[in-house]
N, C-alpha and C positions, 0 to 999 in steps of 0.2 A: 630298605634299598640307599639309603644314606648313612653315613658312618657318624656323625653326629646327630644327636636327640633334638626332635623339633621342637622350639620356641616359638611361638606366635601369638597373636594377638586371639583372644575368645572371641569378639564382636566384629566389629567391622573400624576400624580407623579411619579417621577423614581428615584430611590439612594439605599442607603445602609446604614446599620447600620456602625457608624463612630466612632473609639476611638482611637485620637492620643494618648492619656495617653498610649496606648499599646505600641507605636513605642519604639525600644531602642534608637533610634535618630529622631533630628527633623526632619520631613518630611511636616507638617502641607502645607505651601505653592504646594509642588510639588503634594500633593494628592490633593487638591483641582483644583490644573490645570487640573488634568486626570480626575476627575471628571466631570469636566465644560466639556471637551473636547468627554466627553463619552455623553453629554448631561444629566447630571445628574440635576435634580431640587428640590431634598430633601435627610438630613441626617437624622439620630436618633442618640442622643448622650444622654450620663449622667447616664444611670439607671441601670448601674451594678457598681458602682465604691463609696458607700458610705465613705468607709474607705479613700478617697483620698477628699471626700467633708467633712467629719469632721475626721480626723488622731485619734484623741483624746476628749474624752468626753469634750463639748462645745466648743470646739479649731475649728473654722470653717475657711476653705480654698475656696471661691468660685470666684475669679478671674481667675483661670487656663481657665476655658472655655471658657473666652470671646474674646481672639485671634481666636479661631475656629468659634464661631458666628460670628464675624466682617469677617474673610477669607469666608465665607458662603455667606453672604451677600452683599461683592464685589463681587461675581460671581454670582448673583441671585438664589443660593440654600437656598431652605428653610431647617427650623431645627426643628424637633420634640424633645421636651425636655421629658427626663423620669426623672419620682422621684427612688432613688435607695433602695425603701424597701424590693425589694426579696431579694439582698446578702446583711447581715449584716456585719459592723465590726468586727473586732478580740476583741477590748475593749467592745463593747456591750455584746457579749456573756460570755464573762469572767465576768462582772461584774453585769451582771443580769442572773444568768442561769435559774432562774425560767422562762423565756420566752419559752425554748426551747421547740419544737414541741414533744409529747410522739406520740409513735406507739402502735397498739395494744397489744404489750407485754409489753406494760409498760416503755418501756426501750425509755431515750430521743434519738432524731434523732442527729447522732454524727455532732459535729461542723467540717467544712471542704470542704462543697461544696456550696449550698445555699438553701435559701427556708427552713431553718432548725427550724425557729421559728414558733409558735402559734399565729398568726396575728389577734387572738382576745384576747389575752393579755393584759390586760391596761399598763403595763409598756412598752410592746415593742411601744403600739399605743402612748405613751407620747414622746419617743424619735423618732419614725416615724414623729409624727407631728413635732417637730421641726425642722428636716431636711428637710421636704416638704416646709414649710413655709421660711425657709432660701433660698432654691434655687430656687424656682419661683419667690418669692417678689424680688429675685436678678436678675433674668433673664426676666419675663412676658412682659416687655415691650420693650426687645430687637427687634427690626424689623427683625431679621431673623426668629423669631421663631411664627411658623404657629400654633403648637399646644401640646400638653401634651399627653403623655403615662405615667398615672399613673402604677407603680409597673410593673410585667413582670410574664408571664404566670401564671396567682395565680392558685391556686388549685391543688397542688402537693399531698402535704398532706392531711390525714383524723387526725385530731386533738383529741387525746384520753387523753389531761390532765386534771385533776380535775376541773378547772372551767369551761371548755369546756362541761363539762358532766353535772356539774351544771346547767350550763344556757339550755343546752338539756332539765334537766328535767321541769325547769320554763315553758319552753315552752308548754310542753306536757301538764302541767296544763292549760294554756289558752287554748290551741287547745281542750283537750277531756274533763276539767272541772273536772272530778272526775275519781274516780281509778276504778269504777263500769263501766265506759263508757269506759274506753281504755281495761280493761280486756274483755269486750264485742267484740270492733273492734280489737283488736287484736289476741283473740282469748286463751288468757292465761288460761283457763282452761287445756289445752294441757302440758301434762308432768308436770301438777303442779307448774305452773307459775304463778297463780293469784298472786295479790300482796293486801292489805290491806292498806296500806299507801304508799305513794311516795317514802319514804326513800329505800322501799323494792325493787327497779325497779335495776337489775343487768346493772353492766357495760357493755357497747357495745361488748368486747375483748374476752366475754364469751358468746356472743349472738347467738343462732342458731334459730331464727324465721324469717320470710321473712319481716314481717309486721314490727318487730322493727327495722331491719335492713335499710327497703325504707326509716321509717321516719328519721331514723338516717342519711342517705345519702341527703335526701332534708335538713335534718340541716345543713349539713357540707356546701351544696351548698348556702344556707342563708349567712353563716359566712363569705364567700367569697364574695358574692354580698353587705353584708353590709360594708366588709371592702373596697371594691373598691369604693363605692358610697360615703364612709366617704372621700376617698381620692378624687374624681372627687368635692366633695363638698367644699374642702378647697383651692383646686388649684383654681375654680372658684373666689374665693373671689379676686384674683390675674391677672386672664385672662380676655384678651379683649374678647369683642363678639365676632369677628369673628376668634377665637382662638377656635380647640375644643378641647375636652378630650376623651381618649378612653384607652384602656389598649389591650395589645396583650394577643390574648388566643391562649392556645395550647388545640384542641380540645378534642382530647382522653384523657383528666386528667381526674380525677375523684371527684374531689372536686367543680364543679363548674357546675350552669345552665347556658349557654351562654343567653337562651333568658330572664331571670330574670337580668343578671347582665348587659345586654347591655341596658337596660331601663333607667341605670344612664348615660347613656354616650352619645355622639353627632354621634358617627360612630361607628360602628364596626370593628374590626381588629383583625387580625388572621395572624397562621404562619403555611402557610401549606407546608409540608415536601413530596417531594415524592421520589420514586426510580426510578434512570434512567436508561440509555443506554435499554438493551431487557425489560425492565419493562414498558418501553413506546409503544411495538410493540402493535398492534391494537387487534393482536390473542394472548396476552401472558396470561398465568393462573400461572405465579410464583408467590409468596408469598412477601409480603413487609417485607423488611428487618428488621423492627424493628415494637413495637407496636405504634410510634406516627408518622410513615412514610404510602404512601398507595402506592400499587403496581397497575400498569395498567392505560389504558387512562380513564376509566369510574372512577378510585379512585381518580385521579388528577382533573376531574369535581365534584365528589362529594364533594371534601375539598372545592372548591369553590362554590358551591351552598348551602353546611350548613353556610359557612360565609355569605353568602347571605340572609338565614335565620333566622338570630340572630334580624335582624330590617327590613327584609323584603327591603333591600335598599343595595345600593352599599356601598363596603366597602373598607377598607386597607388593603393591605397584606405587615405585618411589618416585617417577616424573610420569603426567601425560600431560596430553594437550589442555589448556585453561581457552587459550586463545589461538592464535593463528602461531605457528612454532616454524621458523625457518627465516632465511635472509630476508631482507629488505623488500624483495621482488615479488615474494610469494607470501599474499596474504587472503586467508582463507579462512575467516573465523565461524566459527559453528552456526549453524541454523538455530533458532530458539527449540529449546528440546533435544538436540543431540548430546549434550554435554550428560544428560539425565540417561540417556539410551546409553551412551558407551559405558559412563560408571556401573550402570545394571548389567551390561553386557559382561564387564569385566568381574564383577561380582558372581554373575551367575556362572561363571568359570572356574568360582576359587578363589578370588583376591579377599583378603583378608585386610586392605587398608587400600585408598585410595588418596593420592597425594598429588597435588597439581605442580607441576614446573611454571611458575612457582606464584609466590605472595604477588609483588609487585612489580609491572614491568619498569625496567629499568631506563633510565633516559641518556644510558654512554653505554660504550663497549660492545664487543660482537655481536651480542645477544639485545641488540637494544630494542628490536622489534621481535622477540619471542614472548607474546604477550601473555601476559599472568593475571592472576584473577581480579586483581584491579588496573586499570588502564594508566597510562603514562601520566592524568591527572590525579592520580592516586583517589580520586573519588568514587564509591561504590558505583555501580553501573549495571546493567543488563545481564551480565556475564555475573558478576557477584550474587546480582540476585537469584537468579540460576543454582550457583554453586550454594548459597543457603538453603535452598528449597531441595537438592540433592542431600546436605546434611542433615537435614529435617527427617528424610526419607528414611536414610540410612541409620537414624538415631532411633526409629521404629524396627525397621526390619534385620539391623543388627544383631542385636539379641538372641533372636529367635533363628538365628541360620549358624549358629555355634557346630563344631564339627560338620560342617556342611561339606559333603562329597557331591563334584557334580555328575550329573548322569553321563553314561556314554552310549550311544547306537551303536557306533563304529570306531576301531582304534585305529589310528595310522603309527605307524613305523618312521622314526627319523634316526638319522645317519649323520653325525659330524664328518666322520671321515669321507663318506660319498659327496657331501657338499664340500669339502674342501679339495677331494679329486676332481669335481665337477668345475671347482672354481680353474683349476692349472689346465684341464682337457675339457670343454665345455663341449656338450654332445649338442646343443641348441644352439642357432645362429640369432642376432639380433642386428640388423644394419650389415646384413653380409659379415658380420664377424661372429668370433665363439662371445655366448653369452654368459657373464661369470654368477648370472642368476638363474643358470638353467636349472639346479637341484630345485629351486626354489619354484621355480615356475610348473617342474614335475610334482611337485609336492602339494602346491596351494591348487593344481587342476582338481586333485581326489578331494582334498579339504574342501575346496568351495561345493563339490557334488554334495557331498555331506549334510552341510548347513541348507545348499538349495534345496535339496529333497527333503528337506524337514527335519532333518536328524541332528545330533550332536556326536563331536566327536573328542576323542582320548588320543593325545600324544603320548606315544613310547619312544624313548632310546632303544634301540634295537640291542642294546646290553643290558636294559631293563626288561624287556620280553624274553632276552635268553636266561636269566635269573630265573625269571617266574616258571619257565619251563612250560612243553607243550600243554600237557594237559589243565594245568591253572588258567593259562593263557585262553584256552578254546574254553572252558567253564566260566569267565569274565567277560571275554568279550569275542561273542558269535561272528564277528565279521571284522577281520581285521587284513588293513591294506600296507600293502611294501611298496610305495611309489619310488621309482629312483634307487634303490638299494644295492649300489654296484658297488663296494666295499664291503665284502661281507667274506666269514670264516667258513668252511666246511660245516663248520657245528651249527653256526647260525641256520645256515639254510637246512641242514637235515633236521632242527630246530622246528623252522616255517611248514616242511612236509609234514612232521609229526604232529604239529596244531592241527592239520585238517584232517588226519588220520585220526584224532581224538574228536573232530566233530565241528571243530571251526570251519570257516568261509573264508580261505584265504585269496586276496585277490593282488594281483603282482602286476606293478606297473612297470613302464619302459626300463631298462638298464639294469633291471633287479637279476642280481645271481652272474651278471656278465664278469666281474672282475673278485679278485679275491682279496685276503687282508691286506697285501701289499698293493692293491690296485694296478693286478697284473691281469691281461685279458685270458680267461681260463682256455685251458687247451683241450676242450669239449664242445660238444654239440650243445649249443644254448636253449634254454636258460640251466646247462649244469645239471646239478643235482635234482633240480627243481624239474627236470624235462619229461619224465616217466610221468612221474604223480600228477603232473600240469596236463599230458596230453598235448602239447604244442613241441615243437622245436623250430629253430630258425637259422639261418645261415647268413642271410641278406639284412641290411638296415638302410635308412635311407632319410636326409632330412627331406620335410616338406616345405616346398616355398609359398605355400596357397595351402588354407583349411581345404580337406577332402571329405565330401558329404558320404555318410555310411547308410546301407541299407539294413535293415535290421531282420532276423530270420528267427524261428522257432519261439521259444516263450518269451522273447526281448523284445521290448515298446519303446521306441525311442521319438521322443518328437519332433518336427521339421526343422531343420536348421541344425541338427546332429552332426556333429563333424570330428575329424582327428585332424591335430594342430601339429605343426612343427617337427614329427618324429614318426617314423613308421618302422617297426620290427616287422621282416615279412614271416608272420606266422603260419607256420606247417601245419595243421590241426592232425591227432591221428585219428584213428577211423573210430575211436571209441568216445572221441571229444565232441561235443554239440558246439558247434558255431553261431553265437549270437547277433552279430554283424560284421558287415564286409564294406569294404569302400566300393565305392560309384568312381571308379578311376580304371582306365585301359590297362596299366600296368599293376596298379597295387590291389585292383580286384581279385587277383589270382592268391591273395593273403586274405586270412581272416583277421578282423581287426579287433573281435575280441570271442574269444574260446572258452570254455568252460568243460569239466568232468570231474565225475566223483572222485574222490579218495578215500579209502577207509569211511568212516562214518562221518565226512565231511567233504570238501568240495573245493576247488583250484579253479579261478578264473584269470585266466591271462588279458591284460589290455594292451594292444601293439601299437598305440598312439598314444598323445597327449590329448585326453579328451576335453573337446569344448564343452563351456558348462550345460548345455543342454544335453549331450552325449552324458556327461558327469553324473548328472543329477540322475539320471535316467537309470543309469546303470547302479547307484547306489538305491534308488526306490525299488529296483528287480530285487537286488541282493538282502535289503532289508525292508520288507513290504510291510513290516509291524514296525513303528517307532514308538519311544516313550510317550511322547508329546501327545499321540492318538488317545492316550486315556484322559486327556483334558479338555483338548480342541483338536477334535479328529478330522473336521471340515476346515482345511487352514489351506491357505498359500502362499506365496510370495505377494507382496512385501511384508507379510508376518513372518517373525520366526519366534521359536518357544526353547528356550533352554530352561532345565531343571537340574535339581540336585536332593538327594535322601538326606534324612536327617536321622539321628542314633533312634528317637521314639518310633519311627516308622513315617512320619509326615514328610513330605515333601513341597519343597519350595518351586514357585513356578516363575518364571519371566517371560513377560509376551512384549513384543516389540513389532513396532509399524513403521517399517523403514521407508516412507513415501511422505508426499505432500498429501494426501487422500485419509480421513478420516477411514476406519476400516471398523465393520462390527464382526464380532467373531460369537460363537454357541459353544457353552461351556458343558461339558459330559459329567459333570460333577459338584458339588457345593465346594465352595473355596471361602477363606478369609484373605480379605485386604488389608494387613497391619495398619499401612503408612496411611490409610483412609480410615480406619475405623471401622469399618463395616463388614459385611459378609454378603456373599451372592448365593445362591439356590441353583440346583442342577438346572439347565436348559435355560439359562438366564443367555441374555445376550448382552455383551459387554463392546462397549465401543471404545476402539484405540484411535487416540487423535494423532493427526500430523507429525511425525517423529516423537512418536508417545512410546512409554513403557511403562508396565504395571508389573506389583511384584505381589503376588498369589501365594497362599497356601492352602493344602489338602490335608486334612486330617488322616492318620492311619485308621484301615478298614478294623483293625482291632487293637488300639492304643495298649500297652503293655500293663497287665494288671486289672484291666477293666471286667475280663472273664464275661462280658456279654457280648454276642456272635450278632446280637439285634442292635446293637448299639446305634442311635440316629446321629450319624454322620454330619449332619449339619448343625446340630446340638453342640458335638466336639468342636466344630470347626469355630464357631461364636466361642467357644473356651477359649480359643486360640488369640481371637482379637481380644476379647479380655483379659487375654493372661492367665487365666486359671490353670495350664498347665503346664504353666513355666516357673 
């Protein structure tokens, strides 16, 4: 699904971003010794200090990094070298003010933070190319360098510069051909917006049309993809064939398309930040601290699942919490054990590297209170000791999970176009105004339902699902959820209908199928192409000011407290459809909350609301009565979650979590190895998961390749795994 071959670590790398140049005194040897003692295998360097690499225009200072690379190499620590193009030096913005990015109000982004430039501007690209070639040319063949990170968290700003807008109009010409086609496709008759010449197209800062906005957002994402692709191609002129090229993606940002962006890279990488302490309790309903963090266990897993979705392959975590991460007034360091929980959670969903932001907490600057592995005192403390324990655990298990593929009970479809459309026209409200997080709220309600029901999720971009095709999709993913798939082509909706006909169970969330590829409301009875196959239709929809309880019917059972939230599609079921739940409401009780119908060899279930956690978990449990985790821990419930993955030899890796303050005991349904503890456990043995605890286990294949023995003693083979006998 990706155009560039995968190059990624075979084991699990472990480390932190490291900036020796940020210290007030020389600590290089001390730092690297502490890292080695903590079982670090990787550091990331160089991406934030263009003004150190090039303090004045055309004067380059490149030698300062060599001692860092040499010290890392001497201790067996690999290095990811970054290009510094996201943080421009003062001389560049002063000498070339035209490169400043402009916002919708026409003002230039003030200099004094980072990512203030329009990276599609030719003048910026000239200087960026020069510094990239200087740095990469100098260090590409240093034996410590294992890969490159180009730029950093691209896509912060939407560029409203004159040049960016001019190129936007040119692309519209190429796409639509003539203004008559654009007038028709965008509906520009409305409010007298028809244009007779391309020069009449108004600038985006005054735009009020959703079709225009969607095209503008897609274009801005293209600029980011082109910029990162351009950098990657330059780096590959110098890089060895064994060195990977990536960038770290901040997924909530608005000016990138992670699917397209990663096609130019060897491995996906990103920065999953999450709220800690009580935010990681299994039953929490706390809100995220910021727009770039998540709250809750499912939120942490969703970030990992999104990272995996970018290339449908294992990924790198280039930044994640070590201590509190945010402004000085938001301090929630992890409870003991939560760092290992988070690391194991990310690894269990495909992470091939865990790298903390960052090594030492700096005493100055914007991120003074973004806590690193070391506190301001630079003395190793509780967090360092926990990080070292994680390093030791990953050293033991990392080689065992080479070519690990995370399991999935349920697949969920992600649509960047639908997310952008919902940011412009939010269907959900928050504090009496449109909520730009509407797409995430709809998506996360179903994703959390999977986790709370004891299952595991795989996230697929709608484009990836379409590429797989209906039959392959049904074979690999028996349950597929389309939450909030508002922007969709006829071909994509037909593929979903064919998926159900091929034997899959398709679950439709609100707004799915309502819009077309231009975000135009379909001129047909909702849900359009899926209506007949789903056995439901609706013409009314409404926001909900308060949650509305639901009453279950027929084969569906949901616990007390189950409710619909935020939205109602007024579902009218066909005679052949089965109603699973109705609203307890004087008006909305006329509609089905959930209805299902057989279609071909499969089934389509339509959910007419945003389910609360109780309703979502009940729905997933009904749709997926048997979960993969049942094979090891059949009797489990929150706060315990289980995540797993298959290995090439048929073994399975299991990660068990206790997201609470109380110790929890679980009974094993099979013999397992526990590599980090160098021990094994028998079938029916009871294991204790301590408060905020996580454990990694291995089960042997029933018939290991080449065994030729159907009566193989599984417990003996598990012990071989512990001893390394099969590796």
